[in-house]
N, C-alpha and C positions, 0 to 999 in steps of 0.2 A: 253468131248468138248462141251461147250454149243453152241446151234444150234438156227439160227434165228426162231421166231414164225411164225407159220402155222396159217394164219387166213383168213377166208373167202376163202379159196382154193389157197390164195397167199403166197409166201415165203417172208417175210418180217423183217426188222428191223425198230424200231422207237427210235430216240436219241435226243440229246439235245447239245447245243453248250457251250463250254468252262467253265463255273462257275456252281457251284452247289447252291443251296436255302437249307438252312435247315441242312447241313451236316457238321460237326465239322473238324476241320483241313484241309479244303481244299481251303484256301485262297491262292492267289498267290501275291506276292510282287515285287516291283522294286524301283528304287531311283532316284533322280535327277542327272543328267549327271555329274553336279559338284562334286558329292559326289562319283561318281565312283573311286573304286580302286580296285585291284585284290583280295583282302581280301573280300571287299564288294562283290564282283561279285561270289565268291566262296559261300559266305554266303547265298547270294540270289538265286542261283541255286539250291543250297542244298536242301534250303526250299520248293522252287516250284517243284522238283523233287517229294519229299515227299508229297506233297499236291497232284501232279498228281497221284501217286500210290493208295493215300486214295479216290481219285476220282473214279479210276478203280476197286478198290475194293468193293466201294458202288455201282457202276454199275453194276458189277457181281453177287453180292448179292440181286440184284433188277432187274434181267433179262433184263438188258438195254445193247444191244449189238452194239449199235452206239455212237460214240461220237465224237465232235471237239475239238481238243486240243488248247488251247488257244495260239496265236502267241507270248505272253508275257511271254511264259515260260522259256526263255532264256532271261534275262534282256539285251537290246543293242545287240541282237544277230545278226542282220545284220551289225553292224556298227562298226568303227574301234576302238570305245571305248572300245569294248568288244574283245580283240584279243588272250583270253584263248584259249587253245585245249581242250574245255568242254567236248567234247565226249571221250577223252582219261581220262580226271580227274573223270568224273563221269560214267565210262564205266560199272562197276558192277551194279550201281543204273539204269541205262539206260537199260541195258541188263534184269534186273529183270523185270521191268514194262513192257519191250516188250514181255518177255516171258508169262506173264499173258494175256497180249493181244493176242499173237499168239494161245497159249492154249485155251483159252475160245471161241476163234471164233469172238471175237469183232473186228470191223472195226472202225478205227479212221482217221481223216482227219483234215486239217487245212485250213483256209481262210483268206489271207492277207488282210489288211485294205485299205481304201480308198486312200491312200497316195502311193500303190505299183501300178503304172499306166505304163504298158508296151507299149502303142501308144502315149505315148507324143510327140510331136516334141521337146522337150527339152532333148538332150542328156544326161543331169545330172540325171534327172527323171529317164530316162529309165535306166541308169547305176545302180542307186541305187534299182530300182526296181528289176532289175535282180539279185543284191546280196541279196535282201530280199527273192526272191523266192528260191535263192541257200539256205539262211539259213533255210526255211522252209523244203525243202527236206533234209537238215542234220540232222533235229531233227527226222523226219520220217525215215531215213536210221538208224540214231543211235539208233533206238528203234528196227531195225530189221523187220520193216514191208515191204511186197512185195507192188508192183506196185498198188495193189488194193485198197491202202489206198491213198487217193487223196488230191490234193491242189488245191481249188476252187478259181477262179478269173475272176472279172468283166472285161469286155473289155476297159472300161476307157470313156475318153471323146471324143467329136466330131472335135472339133477345127475348124470348120466351114467348114469342108469338110469330110464328113462320110466315103467316099469311100477311101480317102487317109488315113485316120484314121485306118480304117479296115486292109487296107494293111500294114500299120507299125505294127500294132498289130501281124499281122501273120508272117512278116518279122522277126520282135523282137523274136517272139516265137521258131522260126526255127533257132536262134542264140543261144538259151538256151542250158545248159550243159544239157546231155541226162538224167541225175539224176532229172532233173526238169521237161523236156519235158514228161517222161513217166507217171508222175502225174499229169500233169497239166490238169483241166477240166475247160472250160469257161461255165459262166450262165449270164443270161438275168438280166436286171437291170430294175430299175422303172423310169429312164428318158431317157436314151441315145438309148440303146441296145435292141430291142425287141427278143423273142425267136426265130423269124423266120430268124432274122438276126444272132444269135449268132449259130443257126444249119448251116448255111451256112458257117460261120467261123470254126466250129468245124469239117464239112466236109473237108474243104479245109486243116485243120490240121490234119485229121485224129483222131480226140479227143473227148470223149466222151462229152455229153452236160448236165448239170444241170437246170432243167426247177424251176423255183422260181414261185408258183401261186399268191403270192401278188404282185411281180415285174409285172408278166404278167396282172392282173387286173388293173394296175394303167398305164401301157405302153404296150397295147396288140397289135398284128399284125394286118396288113391289114386281113389278112385272118382269119377269126371269127370261128375258130374252138374251140371245147370245152378244158378244161383243160386235160381230159382223151385223148383226141385225140393228143394234142400237148406232152403229155407224152410219147403217142405210136410213136410219129415221133422222139422223143428225144431218144427212147430204141434203135432205130436202130444204133445210133452212139457208143453203149456201146458194145464191143466186150468180148468175154469170159475172156481175160487177165485182163479186167478192173474192174471185180466184178459185184454185183449187180447194176442196174440202180440206180442212187442216185437222190431224188428230195428235194426241200427246200419247206416246208410249214409252213405257217403262217396266221395270221389273223389281220385285220385292227382294230386298238385301235379307238373306234368310237369318243373318246374326243381329238384325235390329228390329225397332218396333215396327209393327204394320205402317207402312205408307213410306218408308225410307227406301230411297232409290238404291239399285246393286250398284257394285263398282264398276262393274262391265256388262254389256248385254250379251247373255248366252245366245250364240247363232243360232242352236238349233230350236230353242225355244223361241225365238224372234221370227225363224223361218214358219214354224207351225202356226204362229200369230198370223203372219203375213199371207200364208196360203189359205187361211179361215176368211180372208177379208175379200169381199167379193166386189167392191166398189171401185171405179176407175177415178182419174182426176183426184188423187189422195195425195197429200204431203204428210209424211210422217215425221212429228218432232220427237226426238230420244230426250228422254231426261234421264241422265246417267253420270254417274261421277268420272268416268274418263272421257266424257264429252265426245271430241272429234275422232279419237281413236276407236270407238263404237260405231260412228258414224260412218266411217271408212269400212268396218268391217262388214257392216249391213249392204253398205253400197257395193262392196266389191263381191258379195254374194248374191247379189240380184241383179246386177247390170248386165244389159243384153250384149255390151261390149266383152267378151271374154278373152282378152288378151292377157297372156301371163306377165305382161309387163308391170301390171298394176300389183300383182302377188310379190313379184320380185322386188317392187319398189318398197311394198311393206315389209319384205323380209330384211331389206337392207336396214329398216330401223330398228327390227326387234332381234337380230340375229344373235347378238351377245347377251342379251337379256335371256333369251332362251338357252345359250350354251351355258349360262350360269346357273341355271335352273334344272335342266336335262339336257344334258349330252345326247341322250336317247332320241328324245323329240328334235333335238337339231339335226342329227343325221336322218331324220324321218322326212323333217320339211325339206332337206336338200334333196332327199329322193323325190318327193312330190313334184319339186320344181325342176327336176332334169329334163322332162319331155316339154319342150317347148310349144309343142302343139295343142297340148291339152291344159286344162284349167280347172285344177284341184281345190277350189275355193272353200268350200265346206270342210273338206278333210284337211286343208290348210290351218283354219281357224280353230277347229276342234282341238287339233293337235296343239296349236298356241296356246290354247285356254287352259289345256290340260298342263302344259310346262308352266306356264305362270301362276297355277296354283299348288304348283310343287314346291315342298320345304327348301329353304336355301341350305346347302351343304357348303361347307369351307372348302373343301377340295375344288368341287365346281365352280366355285365363285373365284378360286385364285386362278383357275385353269380360264376362265372367260378374262380375269384382269391381264393375265398374260398376252392373251391375243390382242386386247385393246393396247396393251404396251407395246405391241408389233409396230403400231404407226409411228412410234417415236425412237424406237432403238437405236435408228441411224442418225438421229438429228438431236437426240438428247446430251447434255453435256454430262459429264463424269460424276459432279454432286447429284444431278438429277436420277441418274442411274442408281447411284447408292441410295438416294431417298426412297425410291420405288421399292427397292430389295428391302429397306427397312420396314416400308408399310406393308410389304408381304409377310416380313418375319412377326410384326406387330399382331397382325390380323390372324396368322395361323397359329400364333401361341394364346390367342384369345385376350390380347391386352386393349385391342382396339377392335371396333364394328367394321363391316365391309362399306359402312357410308364413308368413313375416314380414308380407305383405299380407294373409293371411288371420287371422292372430293378432290384427291391429289392427280388423278387421271383427267378430271374435268379441267383442272387448273392447266396441265399440258396440253389438251385439245383446245384450250382457248389460246393459250401463248402461241401454239405453232399452227394456229387456223385450219383445223382438222374439220371442216365442214361436216365429213361423211360422219364423224362421230358426235358433231355438236347437234347434228340434226337427227341421230338416233336416239332410242328409248331406252338406252342402257344407264343413263343417268338420273332417270326419274322413276324407276322401278325399285 
């Protein structure tokens, strides 16, 4: 059974939410309400469960032991539009996925969206929220997970009277089915409910509380404690049956409005945060646009197993993306990885981050494309070689963008089944 990483003396897992970047066959599908039919739902659910299993397999292969399952796994899962007994229809597939989760020691969770509002004064909104929470519990139950696999929820609105809104939330929580209540975990938000207020709510409900650092930065409590101190306060709400304490970590996108998640986790900022956290038994859910890419970055920079093979695996995915952005960074990373007995993870990722932020230059991009073309030069037809050269010339003259050139190279990688390139990040940046 895979175990959580032991890093800096702490027992910890680092994970990501819902979707993967650069992992084949892991997309999730839905449809418009007007197109819903029994056959269509069965097709979509089957596809989505296959994708989920591929995600779980990917996580296990990359020592990612924490993952948030998308609420969209079962299309219209909480709607009368989907009356299917999907737990029964797909029981074998669900059990297979659940067994992988259980045997690996992975922890999964779910997080209903902004329209699942338990403290609304509108009875209809509350009824739909309860149905949606029941759906989320059904998913986790159908996978055979225990109550350590949680459903995270925001408190909701204020509705001109915060005390009444809090009391409504607590009252409605107590009316939930036990299958939901045992999994429910409230979280602070960036507008209405600070961590101090959510701790009060969690204490009254005897429910564990998730601390979100970015929400707290935007909507701080009156008590100006550090993030580490608030995490310690939240730790008290997590009982042994709840599993390891869970927090959400994200960084502000500096080019967008407050609360917007960054495109990637800047590793030095993350390490500063992590080193400030003194608690053990901690699960860190990253909320970031590049999903699993940042999860791998943070795991590789904190893992006790400091084998260079993990960095070499990352390099195989990033190398042509780095080459097209910064040949100097490309050479620097090759130098860093030359000594096989060392583990220069922080230097590797800081160099990588700098390269990815470099502006794209036509000459560098063409150089990288020619390196990629090297995988096909001995198997490509004369027409394919001619088409590649035309793409190069069109891009160099400014008639087309780099995207067109990459699109052609992607088609070649698919045709010639070049897994090395298909698994690389060159085509997604």
